[in-house]
C-alpha positions as CSV (number, residue, x, y, z in Angstrom):
1,M,-4.0,-1.3,13.4
2,P,-7.4,-0.4,15.1
3,G,-9.9,-2.7,16.5
4,T,-6.8,-4.8,17.6
5,R,-5.3,-4.6,20.9
6,R,-1.3,-3.4,20.4
7,V,0.9,-6.4,20.0
8,P,4.7,-5.4,20.3
9,L,6.8,-6.3,17.1
10,E,10.3,-6.3,17.0
11,T,11.0,-3.1,14.3
12,P,14.5,-1.8,15.7
13,H,15.3,0.0,12.1
14,L,12.0,1.6,11.9
15,D,12.1,2.4,15.6
16,W,15.7,3.9,15.3
17,L,14.1,5.9,12.3
18,A,11.3,6.8,13.9
19,A,13.5,8.8,16.7
20,Q,14.6,11.0,14.1
21,G,11.6,11.7,11.8
22,T,7.7,12.0,11.8
23,V,5.0,9.5,12.4
24,F,2.1,10.1,10.9
25,R,-0.5,8.2,12.9
26,R,-3.7,9.0,10.7
27,P,-2.0,8.7,7.6
28,Y,-4.7,7.2,4.7
29,C,-4.6,5.4,1.2
30,V,-7.2,6.6,-1.1
31,T,-8.6,3.0,-1.9
32,P,-7.5,-0.5,0.0
33,M,-6.7,-2.0,-3.4
34,C,-3.1,-2.7,-4.6
35,S,-3.2,-1.3,-8.1
36,P,-5.2,2.0,-7.6
37,A,-3.7,2.5,-4.1
38,G,-0.2,2.5,-5.9
39,A,-1.3,4.7,-8.9
40,S,-2.3,7.0,-6.6
41,L,0.7,7.0,-4.4
42,L,3.0,7.6,-7.4
43,S,1.0,9.9,-8.9
44,G,-0.8,12.4,-6.8
45,L,-4.5,11.9,-8.2
46,Y,-7.3,9.8,-6.7
47,P,-8.1,6.9,-8.9
48,H,-11.3,8.4,-10.8
49,T,-8.4,10.6,-12.0
50,T,-5.9,8.1,-13.0
51,G,-8.3,5.5,-14.3
52,M,-7.0,2.7,-12.4
53,V,-9.6,2.1,-10.6
54,A,-9.4,-1.5,-9.9
55,N,-6.3,-4.0,-10.1
56,H,-4.3,-5.3,-13.1
57,T,-4.1,-9.4,-12.8
58,V,-3.4,-11.5,-15.5
59,R,-6.8,-13.0,-15.9
60,P,-8.8,-12.7,-19.4
61,V,-10.6,-9.4,-18.4
62,A,-8.7,-8.0,-15.5
63,N,-5.3,-7.7,-17.5
64,E,-7.0,-4.7,-19.6
65,M,-6.8,-2.4,-16.4
66,Q,-3.5,-0.5,-17.0
67,L,-1.9,2.6,-16.2
68,S,-2.8,5.0,-18.7
69,P,0.6,7.1,-20.3
70,D,-1.5,10.0,-20.0
71,V,-0.9,9.9,-16.1
72,K,2.9,11.2,-14.8
73,L,4.6,9.9,-11.9
74,L,6.9,11.0,-9.5
75,A,10.0,10.3,-12.0
76,D,8.2,11.9,-14.8
77,Y,8.9,15.1,-12.8
78,L,12.1,14.2,-11.3
79,Q,13.7,13.1,-14.4
80,P,13.8,15.7,-17.0
81,L,15.2,18.1,-14.1
82,G,18.5,15.7,-13.8
83,Y,17.3,13.3,-11.2
84,A,18.2,9.7,-11.7
85,C,15.0,7.7,-10.9
86,A,15.3,4.1,-10.0
87,Y,12.7,1.6,-9.1
88,T,13.1,-1.8,-7.8
89,G,10.5,-4.6,-6.6
90,K,7.0,-4.9,-7.3
91,W,5.3,-2.5,-9.7
92,H,1.6,-3.9,-10.4
93,L,0.2,-1.1,-12.6
94,G,0.0,-3.4,-15.7
95,T,2.4,-1.7,-18.1
96,G,4.7,-4.7,-18.3
97,S,8.3,-4.2,-17.9
98,D,8.2,-0.4,-18.5
99,R,8.6,1.4,-15.2
100,R,7.6,4.7,-16.8
101,G,10.2,7.4,-16.0
102,F,12.5,5.1,-13.6
103,E,14.5,4.4,-16.1
104,S,18.1,5.1,-14.3
105,F,17.8,1.7,-12.6
106,V,15.4,-0.9,-12.5
107,S,15.1,-4.4,-11.1
108,R,11.5,-6.4,-12.1
109,S,9.7,-9.5,-10.3
110,L,6.5,-10.7,-10.7
111,R,5.0,-12.3,-13.7
112,H,2.4,-9.9,-14.3
113,D,4.9,-6.9,-14.0
114,V,6.8,-8.1,-16.7
115,D,6.6,-8.5,-21.1
116,H,8.8,-11.4,-20.7
117,P,10.5,-13.9,-18.3
118,D,14.0,-12.9,-18.9
119,D,13.1,-9.2,-17.4
120,S,12.3,-10.9,-14.2
121,E,15.1,-10.8,-11.9
122,T,13.7,-13.1,-9.6
123,F,12.8,-15.6,-12.0
124,Q,16.3,-15.7,-13.4
125,F,17.5,-16.2,-9.9
126,L,15.5,-18.9,-9.2
127,R,16.3,-20.6,-12.2
128,R,20.1,-20.0,-11.2
129,L,19.1,-22.2,-8.4
130,G,17.7,-24.9,-10.3
131,A,14.1,-24.4,-8.7
132,E,10.8,-25.2,-10.6
133,W,8.7,-23.6,-8.2
134,D,5.4,-21.4,-8.2
135,A,5.6,-18.1,-8.4
136,P,8.2,-16.5,-6.3
137,T,6.1,-15.2,-3.9
138,R,4.7,-18.0,-3.2
139,T,7.9,-20.5,-3.0
140,Y,6.7,-21.9,0.4
141,D,7.7,-25.2,2.3
142,P,4.8,-27.6,1.3
143,A,5.5,-30.0,4.7
144,D,4.9,-26.4,6.8
145,F,2.3,-24.6,4.6
146,D,-1.7,-24.4,5.8
147,P,-3.9,-23.6,2.8
148,R,-6.4,-23.0,5.1
149,T,-5.0,-20.1,6.9
150,N,-2.4,-19.5,4.0
151,I,0.6,-19.1,6.6
152,G,3.8,-21.3,6.6
153,S,7.7,-20.8,5.7
154,S,9.2,-20.0,2.7
155,R,11.6,-22.8,1.2
156,L,14.0,-20.0,0.2
157,P,16.5,-19.0,2.8
158,L,16.8,-15.4,3.7
159,A,19.5,-14.6,1.5
160,F,17.7,-16.0,-1.4
161,H,14.2,-14.5,-0.6
162,E,12.8,-12.2,-3.6
163,S,12.0,-9.1,-1.2
164,L,15.6,-9.3,0.0
165,L,17.0,-9.6,-3.4
166,H,15.4,-6.7,-4.7
167,A,16.6,-4.8,-1.5
168,R,20.0,-5.2,-2.2
169,R,19.4,-4.1,-5.9
170,A,18.2,-1.0,-4.2
171,A,21.3,-0.8,-1.9
172,Q,23.4,-1.4,-5.1
173,F,21.9,1.7,-6.7
174,V,22.2,3.8,-3.7
175,H,26.4,2.6,-3.9
176,R,26.1,3.6,-7.5
177,M,25.1,7.2,-6.9
178,A,27.6,7.9,-4.1
179,A,30.0,8.4,-7.1
180,D,27.2,10.6,-9.4
181,P,26.9,14.2,-8.8
182,R,22.9,13.8,-9.9
183,P,20.4,14.1,-7.1
184,F,18.1,10.7,-7.1
185,C,15.0,9.2,-6.6
186,L,14.8,5.4,-5.7
187,V,11.5,3.7,-4.6
188,Y,11.7,0.2,-3.2
189,S,8.6,-1.8,-3.0
190,C,8.2,-5.3,-1.7
191,F,5.3,-7.9,-1.1
192,E,5.4,-8.3,2.7
193,P,3.4,-8.2,4.6
194,H,0.4,-9.6,2.4
195,R,-1.5,-12.9,2.7
196,P,-0.3,-15.4,1.9
197,F,2.0,-14.6,4.8
198,V,5.2,-17.1,3.9
199,S,8.4,-15.2,5.7
200,P,11.5,-16.7,5.5
201,R,13.4,-17.9,8.3
202,P,13.9,-16.6,11.3
203,F,10.8,-14.0,10.7
204,D,8.4,-17.0,9.9
205,R,8.5,-18.1,13.5
206,M,9.5,-15.0,15.4
207,Y,6.0,-14.6,17.2
208,D,4.3,-17.2,19.2
209,P,0.8,-17.5,18.3
210,A,-0.9,-18.2,21.8
211,A,0.5,-14.7,22.7
212,M,-1.1,-13.2,20.0
213,P,-4.3,-11.2,21.3
214,L,-7.7,-11.4,18.8
215,P,-9.3,-8.2,17.3
216,E,-11.8,-6.6,19.6
217,T,-14.3,-6.3,16.8
218,L,-13.6,-10.0,15.7
219,R,-17.7,-10.9,16.6
220,D,-19.1,-7.6,15.1
221,E,-21.5,-8.6,12.6
222,V,-21.8,-5.3,11.0
223,G,-19.3,-5.6,8.3
224,A,-20.5,-9.1,7.0
225,R,-24.2,-7.3,7.0
226,L,-23.0,-4.8,4.6
227,L,-21.7,-7.2,2.5
228,R,-25.5,-8.6,1.6
229,H,-25.7,-5.7,-0.6
230,R,-22.1,-5.4,-2.1
231,P,-20.8,-7.4,-4.9
232,E,-17.7,-9.1,-3.1
233,W,-16.0,-12.1,-3.9
234,Q,-12.7,-11.6,-1.9
235,L,-13.8,-10.8,1.8
236,V,-14.1,-14.0,4.1
237,P,-15.9,-14.5,7.0
238,A,-13.6,-15.2,9.8
239,A,-15.9,-16.9,11.5
240,Q,-15.1,-19.7,9.4
241,F,-11.6,-19.9,11.7
242,A,-11.0,-20.9,14.7
243,D,-9.5,-18.6,17.5
244,D,-6.1,-20.2,17.1
245,E,-6.0,-20.1,13.6
246,I,-6.8,-16.3,14.0
247,R,-3.8,-15.9,16.5
248,A,-1.5,-18.3,13.8
249,M,-2.4,-15.6,11.3
250,W,-1.5,-12.7,13.5
251,A,1.4,-14.2,14.5
252,A,2.9,-14.7,10.6
253,Y,1.6,-11.1,10.0
254,G,3.7,-9.9,13.0
255,G,6.7,-12.0,11.4
256,A,6.4,-10.4,7.6
257,V,6.1,-6.8,9.4
258,S,9.7,-7.9,11.4
259,Y,10.9,-8.9,8.0
260,V,9.8,-5.5,6.2
261,D,11.9,-3.9,9.3
262,H,15.2,-6.1,7.7
263,L,14.4,-5.0,4.9
264,A,14.3,-1.2,5.4
265,G,17.4,-1.6,7.4
266,T,19.0,-2.8,4.4
267,L,18.4,0.3,2.5
268,L,19.4,2.6,5.7
269,A,22.9,1.0,5.9
270,A,23.4,1.6,2.7
271,L,22.7,5.3,2.6
272,I,24.9,5.8,5.8
273,E,27.7,3.9,4.4
274,T,27.8,6.3,1.4
275,D,27.5,9.5,3.5
276,Q,24.3,10.1,1.5
277,W,22.0,9.7,4.9
278,D,21.7,13.1,5.8
279,N,21.0,14.6,2.2
280,T,18.1,12.1,1.7
281,L,14.4,12.2,2.3
282,F,13.3,9.0,3.6
283,V,9.5,7.9,3.4
284,F,8.2,4.8,4.7
285,T,4.7,3.7,4.0
286,S,2.3,1.1,2.8
287,D,-0.3,0.9,-0.2
288,H,-3.3,-0.8,2.1
289,G,-4.4,-2.5,5.1
290,E,-5.6,-5.9,6.2
291,L,-9.0,-6.7,8.4
292,L,-7.1,-10.1,9.8
293,G,-10.1,-10.6,11.4
294,A,-11.7,-6.9,12.6
295,H,-14.8,-6.8,12.0
296,G,-15.5,-10.5,11.1
297,L,-13.9,-10.5,8.3
298,L,-10.4,-11.4,6.6
299,L,-8.6,-9.9,3.6
300,K,-9.7,-6.5,1.6
301,G,-12.5,-5.5,-0.2
302,V,-15.5,-3.4,-0.3
303,L,-15.2,-1.5,3.0
304,L,-13.7,1.5,4.0
305,Y,-12.9,0.6,7.5
306,E,-9.9,2.1,9.4
307,E,-8.2,-1.1,9.0
308,L,-8.1,-1.2,5.4
309,V,-7.6,2.4,4.4
310,G,-5.0,3.5,7.2
311,V,-1.7,3.0,6.6
312,P,1.8,3.7,8.0
313,L,3.6,6.5,7.3
314,L,7.1,7.7,8.6
315,V,9.2,10.4,7.3
316,R,12.6,11.3,8.1
317,P,13.7,14.7,6.7
318,P,17.3,15.4,5.2
319,G,19.4,15.5,8.2
320,G,16.8,14.0,10.5
321,L,15.0,16.2,13.3
322,P,16.9,16.7,17.2
323,E,14.0,14.1,18.3
324,G,11.1,11.9,17.2
325,H,7.8,14.1,16.2
326,V,4.6,12.4,16.1
327,T,1.2,13.9,14.9
328,D,-2.3,13.0,15.0
329,R,-3.2,15.6,11.6
330,L,-4.9,13.5,8.5
331,V,-2.8,12.9,5.7
332,S,-3.3,10.9,2.1
333,H,-1.2,9.5,0.0
334,V,-2.1,11.5,-2.7
335,D,-0.1,14.1,-0.2
336,L,3.2,12.9,-1.1
337,V,4.0,13.1,-4.4
338,P,3.5,17.2,-4.3
339,T,5.1,17.2,-1.0
340,I,8.1,15.9,-2.5
341,L,8.1,17.9,-5.4
342,R,8.4,20.9,-3.6
343,W,10.6,19.9,-1.2
344,C,12.9,19.4,-4.1
345,G,12.2,22.8,-5.9
346,V,10.1,21.3,-8.2
347,D,6.9,23.5,-9.2
348,V,4.1,21.5,-8.0
349,P,1.2,21.2,-11.0
350,P,-2.2,22.5,-10.1
351,T,-3.6,19.4,-11.5
352,L,-2.2,17.3,-8.7
353,Q,-5.1,17.0,-6.1
354,G,-3.1,16.2,-2.8
355,A,-1.6,19.1,-0.3
356,D,2.1,19.6,1.2
357,I,2.7,18.2,4.0
358,R,6.1,19.4,4.8
359,G,5.3,21.1,7.8
360,L,4.1,18.2,9.5
361,A,6.9,16.1,8.6
362,E,9.5,18.9,10.2
363,G,8.0,19.0,13.3
364,G,4.8,21.1,13.1
365,D,1.4,20.1,13.8
366,D,-1.2,22.9,12.0
367,P,-3.8,21.0,10.1
368,V,-3.5,20.6,6.8
369,H,-6.8,18.7,5.5
370,D,-10.1,19.2,7.4
371,G,-11.2,15.9,6.0
372,I,-9.7,13.3,3.5
373,A,-11.6,11.2,0.9
374,L,-11.7,7.6,0.4
375,E,-12.8,5.6,-3.0
376,Y,-13.4,2.3,-4.0
377,H,-14.4,0.5,-7.2
378,S,-14.0,-2.9,-7.2
379,C,-11.2,-5.9,-6.5
380,N,-10.2,-6.9,-10.2
381,W,-11.0,-5.1,-13.3
382,G,-14.2,-7.3,-14.8
383,D,-15.2,-8.2,-11.3
384,A,-19.0,-6.7,-10.7
385,P,-18.5,-3.2,-9.2
386,A,-19.4,-2.1,-5.9
387,P,-18.2,1.4,-5.9
388,L,-18.0,3.5,-2.6
389,R,-17.0,6.9,-2.0
390,G,-16.0,8.1,1.7
391,W,-15.1,11.6,3.8
392,R,-12.9,11.0,6.7
393,T,-12.5,14.0,9.4
394,E,-11.1,13.7,12.7
395,E,-14.3,12.9,14.4
396,W,-16.5,11.5,11.8
397,K,-16.4,9.2,8.7
398,Y,-19.2,9.0,6.0
399,V,-19.4,6.0,3.5
400,E,-22.0,6.5,0.8
401,S,-22.7,3.5,-1.9
402,I,-24.9,3.6,-4.8
403,G,-26.9,0.5,-3.1
404,G,-28.0,2.7,-0.5
405,D,-26.4,1.3,2.5
406,D,-24.7,4.3,3.5
407,E,-22.2,4.4,6.8
408,L,-21.6,7.1,9.3
409,Y,-19.4,6.7,12.4
410,D,-18.6,9.2,15.3
411,L,-14.8,8.3,15.4
412,Q,-14.3,10.3,19.2
413,H,-16.9,7.9,20.6
414,D,-16.7,4.8,18.5
415,P,-13.1,4.5,17.0
416,L,-13.7,0.5,16.3
417,E,-16.9,1.6,13.9
418,T,-19.3,-0.7,15.3
419,R,-22.4,1.6,15.5
420,N,-23.3,2.9,11.8
421,L,-25.5,6.0,12.9
422,V,-26.5,6.6,9.3
423,E,-30.3,6.6,10.1
424,D,-29.8,7.8,13.9
425,P,-31.7,11.5,14.0
426,T,-29.7,12.4,16.8
427,A,-26.5,12.1,14.2
428,A,-28.5,14.1,11.0
429,A,-26.6,17.1,11.5
430,A,-23.2,15.5,11.2
431,R,-24.7,13.2,8.3
432,Q,-25.7,16.3,6.1
433,R,-22.4,18.3,7.1
434,M,-20.5,15.0,5.8
435,R,-22.3,14.9,3.1
436,A,-21.8,18.3,1.9
437,A,-18.0,18.1,2.5
438,L,-17.9,14.9,0.2
439,R,-19.7,16.8,-2.3
440,D,-17.5,19.8,-2.4
441,W,-14.6,17.3,-2.7
442,L,-16.4,15.7,-6.0
443,R,-16.5,19.0,-7.7
444,Q,-13.0,20.1,-6.7
445,T,-11.4,16.9,-8.5
446,D,-14.3,16.1,-11.1
447,D,-15.3,13.0,-9.9
448,P,-18.7,12.3,-11.3
449,W,-19.9,10.0,-8.5
450,P,-22.9,8.9,-8.2
451,S,-22.1,8.1,-11.8
452,V,-19.1,6.2,-12.1
453,A,-16.5,6.7,-15.0
454,Q,-15.5,3.8,-16.9
455,P,-11.8,3.7,-18.1
456,P,-11.2,3.0,-21.7
457,R,-11.1,-0.6,-22.8
458,I,-7.4,-1.7,-23.3
459,V,-6.1,-4.6,-25.4
460,P,-3.5,-6.7,-23.3
461,R,-0.1,-6.4,-24.7
462,R,1.2,-9.3,-22.6
463,S,-1.5,-12.1,-23.1
464,P,0.3,-14.5,-25.4
465,I,3.4,-14.6,-23.3
466,Y,2.1,-16.0,-20.7
467,A,1.5,-19.1,-22.0
468,S,5.1,-19.9,-22.1
469,W,5.6,-19.4,-17.9
470,P,6.8,-22.0,-16.2
471,I,5.7,-20.3,-13.0
472,A,1.9,-19.0,-11.9
473,P,0.6,-15.3,-11.0
474,S,0.5,-13.6,-8.4
475,S,-1.1,-10.6,-6.8
476,L,0.7,-9.8,-4.1
477,T,1.2,-6.3,-2.5
478,G,3.2,-4.6,0.3
479,L,4.7,-1.8,2.0
480,T,6.7,0.7,-0.5
481,F,9.6,2.9,0.5
482,G,12.4,5.0,-0.8
483,G,14.6,7.8,-0.9
484,T,14.9,11.1,-2.5
485,S,17.9,13.2,-2.5
486,T,18.0,16.7,-2.6
487,P,20.5,18.7,-4.5
């Protein structure tokens, strides 16, 4: 994570994967918010095109934000070609129990991801345990949980924990496909690592908070100054917390990362056990980042700092590479769908807005993009919008807002983004160049910016059901990874 001294974390399965695949060191989500980022990851389209510009959450207004049925997802392209398409875990796209093309195998979790409690496998499992707890992803131990820092231990032991339940369901699908002649597409989406940082043991206590370094930009005041002109309710000033509390959050976050590695290993083992590993394209990524004290702030929101838009991306081609490959070339989440489709022999529709990055994944290093775009609307639908547009090249980042508090960073000389050069005369040429590149992208993708298109109002389809739920809503986000077998 930029702005933070590196902390060695235990990720043995991902390390093993990286030794035969490509690690992308400059991959970016299109927006640092759960639902719109997930929609773009699965569609190859930017939020202003999908219409999913903010989070769907079970609230009177935010519940109106749902992915349009007109937006085609990865499974919508692959299923007609004979692929068995499966989805397990978190969805968060506002379509209820419908998984939009992923119909061959589904396991569902969160309250806002289903039409009825009986559709949630997590809820049904908890009911078998006799549990009357809060939302499954918040089944923390009250004797151990700190509501101030939002960290603690799960009351669910590892074998019963929600994310592992859905990882095992994904593994069941992999085993089933070993006897099925069809190629398959599997997406597994977990919740970790995301606040509240509550992992099952032993991951909750894996790292010593005292050993955690503080973010280098913890005392930075630039981020807080930007928020004075942008409506925002979610970002929290880190100054409200002691240094030891920030370290404790980092230790809990690190434990959640190592737990995700364990989940990834569950899928890897299933593919290897069934002799499908060398015929599988494996992609590991996350939908967005987390500040965790960087730039003096916690959580995520109306900013496009590297800590929020930079994500992990690891791709292991079928058969693997002779040795691990690392690339610093810019890539975006919208590149994944066109890359996967072309890898599977599918004609890529010209409407998709990403590029094919297969060459990089297979060990090449030729640049695919001169720059990549970033955008933001609001946290939840119905919140006061604070829209942004950004353009990121290998050397510079430019962020434009409708409030006039634009940003320009020289990433070669200021990788921590501590000096905003937007008004600096010595950076005028760079600002003009970046602004022109952003304008070209706006035209190419039919983005009406600086006007902000408003998606059509959608009447919530599930609101009467929630009154009967014995668990509270959750709006967590996590890593998404899966496999696509190639014929």
